C-alpha positions in Angstrom: 127.1 17.4 59.8 124.6 20.0 58.7 120.9 19.1 58.8 118.3 20.3 56.4 115.9 22.1 58.8 113.6 23.3 56.0 111.7 19.9 56.4 109.3 19.3 59.2 110.7 17.7 62.3 109.4 16.8 65.7 110.5 17.2 69.3 109.6 14.8 72.0 109.1 16.8 75.2 109.7 13.9 77.7 108.3 15.8 80.7 105.4 17.6 78.9 106.7 20.9 80.4 107.7 22.9 77.3 105.6 25.5 75.5 106.9 25.5 71.9 103.8 27.2 70.5 105.6 30.7 70.4 108.3 29.0 68.3 105.6 28.0 65.7 105.5 24.4 66.8 102.1 22.6 67.0 101.2 20.0 69.6 100.9 16.7 67.7 99.8 14.7 70.7 100.1 14.1 74.4 100.6 10.7 75.9 101.4 9.0 79.2 104.7 7.4 79.9 104.2 3.7 80.8 106.2 1.2 82.8 105.4 -2.5 82.3 105.6 -5.2 84.9 108.1 -7.8 83.6 106.2 -11.1 84.0 106.1 -12.9 80.7 104.1 -15.7 82.2 101.1 -13.3 82.3 101.0 -13.2 78.5 99.8 -15.8 76.1 102.3 -18.0 74.3 103.5 -16.6 71.0 103.6 -18.4 67.6 106.0 -15.7 66.2 109.7 -16.1 65.5 111.6 -12.9 66.2 114.8 -11.4 64.8 116.6 -8.1 64.8 117.0 -6.1 61.5 120.6 -6.5 60.3 121.1 -4.3 57.3 119.8 -1.3 55.4 117.6 -3.3 53.0 115.8 -5.0 56.0 115.5 -1.6 57.8 113.9 -0.1 54.7 111.4 -3.1 54.7 110.8 -2.7 58.4 110.0 1.0 57.9 107.6 0.2 55.0 105.7 -2.2 57.2 105.5 0.3 60.0 104.9 3.5 58.1 101.3 4.6 57.5 102.2 7.6 55.4 101.2 7.6 51.8 103.0 8.6 48.6 106.7 9.1 48.0 108.1 10.0 51.5 111.5 10.3 52.9 112.8 7.5 55.2 112.6 8.3 58.9 114.9 5.5 60.1 118.3 5.8 58.5 121.0 3.1 58.3 123.0 5.1 60.9 120.7 3.5 63.5 122.1 0.1 62.7 125.5 1.1 64.0 124.2 1.9 67.5 124.3 -1.3 69.6 121.6 0.0 72.0 119.0 0.3 69.3 117.3 -2.6 67.5 114.4 -2.8 65.1 112.6 -6.2 65.6 110.4 -8.2 63.2 108.1 -10.9 64.4 107.3 -13.5 61.7 104.8 -16.3 61.3 104.2 -18.6 58.3 102.0 -15.9 56.8 104.8 -13.2 57.0 105.5 -10.3 59.3 102.9 -9.9 62.0 104.6 -7.6 64.5 107.5 -5.3 65.1 109.0 -2.6 67.3 112.1 -0.6 68.2 114.0 -1.3 71.4 116.4 1.2 72.9 118.5 0.2 76.0 119.6 2.9 78.4 121.0 1.7 81.7 118.6 -0.8 83.3 115.7 0.4 81.2 114.5 -0.8 77.7 112.4 1.7 75.8 110.0 0.3 73.2 108.4 2.4 70.5 107.0 2.4 66.9 105.0 -0.8 67.5 103.5 -2.4 64.5 101.0 -5.2 64.6 100.2 -6.7 68.0 101.1 -4.8 71.1 100.8 -8.1 73.1 103.3 -9.9 70.8 105.8 -7.0 71.0 105.6 -6.5 74.7 105.8 -10.3 75.3 108.9 -10.5 73.1 110.5 -7.6 75.0 109.8 -9.2 78.3 111.4 -12.5 77.1 114.3 -10.9 75.2 115.2 -8.4 78.0 114.1 -10.1 81.3 116.2 -8.0 83.6 115.2 -4.6 82.3 112.4 -2.3 83.2 110.2 -1.7 80.1 109.0 1.8 79.3 107.1 3.3 76.4 104.1 5.5 75.6 100.8 4.9 74.0 97.5 6.6 73.2 93.9 5.6 72.4 93.1 1.9 72.1 96.8 1.0 72.4 97.0 2.7 75.8 94.0 0.6 77.0 95.6 -2.5 75.7 99.0 -1.7 77.3 97.3 -1.2 80.7 95.7 -4.6 80.3 99.2 -6.0 79.8 100.4 -4.6 83.1 101.5 -1.1 82.2 101.3 1.7 84.8 101.3 5.4 84.0 104.5 7.0 85.3 104.4 10.5 83.7 103.4 12.6 80.7 105.0 13.6 77.4 104.2 15.8 74.5 105.2 15.4 70.8 105.6 18.7 68.9 105.9 19.2 65.2 
């Protein structure tokens, strides 16, 4: 399938060891890889009900909740992702509506979490409960990094995102 490469796209350098500047890429950000201890009892009890996105309409709604871009923009998360059983988009709901969400991606004995919306605490707690036998990894920057460390995350490496 041919891709339209005239649009911007990004590359995740998972080891922060590429220099893509000579290829006209710009460094979007650097972040540390994190590994979370898997002890849900260390987190406060949740009042959210969680469920995985099941169809294209729900996925579009999930993306609108997560996306901070303004204007008429192309979708990032296509319905093709719903076919892959290792990837799930999660919504956490309360009486007032959606309060949290994230993407989980299972590879071997590791669950990657990304694209957190709302409360990091709620998303990490849900991951620990939903996937109790998996090591949890992800990356964060700024205040979210400080919060993640407070939830038991340890830095295990570096990554760079290029655009």
